C-alpha positions as CSV (number, residue, x, y, z in Angstrom):
1,X,167.3,56.8,30.5
2,X,163.3,58.2,31.5
3,X,163.6,60.3,35.0
4,X,159.9,60.7,36.7
5,X,159.8,63.0,39.5
6,X,157.9,65.3,41.4
7,X,158.8,69.3,40.7
8,X,160.4,69.6,44.7
9,X,162.7,67.5,42.9
10,X,164.0,69.3,40.2
11,X,167.5,70.5,42.1
12,X,168.3,66.6,42.1
13,X,167.4,66.3,38.3
14,X,169.2,69.6,37.3
15,X,172.6,67.7,39.5
16,X,171.9,64.7,37.1
17,X,171.9,65.8,34.2
18,X,175.0,67.8,35.0
19,X,176.8,65.0,36.7
20,X,176.7,62.6,34.1
21,X,175.2,64.0,30.2
22,X,177.6,67.6,30.6
23,X,177.8,71.3,30.5
24,X,178.5,71.7,28.2
25,X,176.0,70.9,25.5
26,X,172.8,71.6,23.7
27,X,169.8,70.4,24.9
28,X,166.9,70.7,23.0
29,X,163.8,70.9,25.8
30,X,160.4,69.3,24.2
31,X,156.9,69.1,26.5
32,X,154.1,70.8,26.8
33,X,153.1,74.4,27.9
34,X,153.5,74.1,31.7
35,X,155.2,70.6,31.4
36,X,158.5,72.5,33.3
37,X,161.3,72.9,30.6
38,X,162.4,76.9,32.2
39,X,161.9,75.9,35.6
40,X,164.4,72.7,34.5
41,X,166.9,75.6,33.4
42,X,166.4,77.9,36.0
43,X,167.7,75.4,38.1
44,X,170.6,74.3,35.9
45,X,171.6,77.7,35.5
46,X,171.6,78.7,39.3
47,X,173.3,75.0,39.7
48,X,176.0,76.6,37.2
49,X,176.4,79.9,39.0
50,X,174.2,82.4,37.6
51,X,173.0,84.7,39.8
52,X,170.8,86.9,36.6
53,X,167.2,86.0,36.7
54,X,166.2,83.0,34.4
55,X,162.7,83.5,32.8
56,X,161.8,82.1,29.4
57,X,163.3,84.2,26.9
58,X,159.9,84.5,24.8
59,X,159.8,87.0,23.3
60,X,163.7,87.6,22.6
61,X,163.8,84.7,21.6
62,X,167.1,84.3,23.5
63,X,168.2,85.1,26.9
64,X,172.3,85.0,27.9
65,X,173.8,84.1,31.0
66,X,176.7,84.9,32.3
67,X,178.2,82.3,35.2
68,X,181.6,81.3,35.7
69,X,181.6,79.1,33.4
70,X,181.4,80.9,30.6
71,X,178.1,82.0,28.4
72,X,175.2,79.9,28.7
73,X,172.4,81.0,26.0
74,X,168.8,79.7,26.2
75,X,166.7,80.2,23.1
76,X,162.7,79.6,22.8
77,X,162.3,78.9,19.0
78,X,158.6,78.7,19.4
79,X,158.0,82.1,17.6
80,X,160.3,80.7,14.7
81,X,158.4,80.6,11.4
82,X,161.1,78.7,9.0
83,X,165.5,77.6,9.6
84,X,166.0,80.3,7.7
85,X,164.2,83.1,9.8
86,X,166.5,81.0,11.9
87,X,169.5,81.5,10.5
88,X,168.5,85.2,9.7
89,X,169.1,85.6,14.1
90,X,172.5,84.0,13.7
91,X,171.0,80.8,15.4
92,X,173.6,78.6,14.0
93,X,176.1,80.5,14.2
94,X,175.2,80.7,17.8
95,X,174.9,77.1,17.9
96,X,178.6,77.1,16.3
97,X,179.9,78.1,18.0
98,X,179.0,78.6,22.2
99,X,181.6,77.2,24.2
100,X,179.4,76.1,27.7
101,X,175.7,75.4,27.7
102,X,172.7,76.0,24.9
103,X,169.1,75.0,26.3
104,X,166.7,75.4,23.1
105,X,162.7,75.6,23.9
106,X,160.6,74.3,21.1
107,X,163.3,73.1,19.0
108,X,161.4,71.3,15.6
109,X,161.8,74.7,13.9
110,X,165.5,74.6,14.6
111,X,166.2,70.5,14.4
112,X,168.3,70.6,11.3
113,X,170.2,73.0,12.5
114,X,171.0,71.1,15.9
115,X,174.7,69.1,16.1
116,X,174.6,65.6,15.6
117,X,175.1,65.2,20.0
118,X,172.9,66.9,20.9
119,X,170.5,66.1,24.2
120,X,166.7,65.9,23.6
121,X,164.8,66.3,27.1
122,X,161.5,65.4,26.0
123,X,158.9,66.6,29.4
124,X,155.5,64.6,30.1
125,X,152.9,65.1,32.8
126,X,151.5,62.2,35.0
127,X,148.5,61.1,33.8
128,X,148.1,60.8,37.2
129,X,149.7,63.3,39.3
130,X,150.2,66.9,38.4
131,X,153.2,67.6,40.9
132,X,154.9,64.8,38.9
133,X,157.0,64.7,35.9
134,X,158.0,62.1,33.1
135,X,161.9,63.2,31.3
136,X,162.9,60.9,28.9
137,X,166.6,61.1,27.7
138,X,167.8,61.1,24.8
139,X,171.2,62.0,22.7
140,X,171.2,63.3,18.8
């Protein structure tokens, strides 16, 4: 599935993902800096009832948010050098035991740990309009 959207349509894109893909999935978000990965995660979390501020876990690697559906995990694997570092940090266990949504930004280094039914979200800037994005959605 491919969605092209303007930045002001992020709430509709988030609602569509939750409706069509689900709330208790592992989402792997790929795309350039500034493509909208954290913005979409922030909006999905808001729609799932998170009231705490949602920000990129660039330095902490993992942020957790409380929601009525359970704990939501937001990972940023950009600073991880290898899959062993992710295992040592407990990411493998987190992926195996999470009971609600998990969002993984920069997932390449931990791809061997991702489940077969992971949902890949690939963000791209529109070449002609800086306010538009293209989102490619694929499963495992």
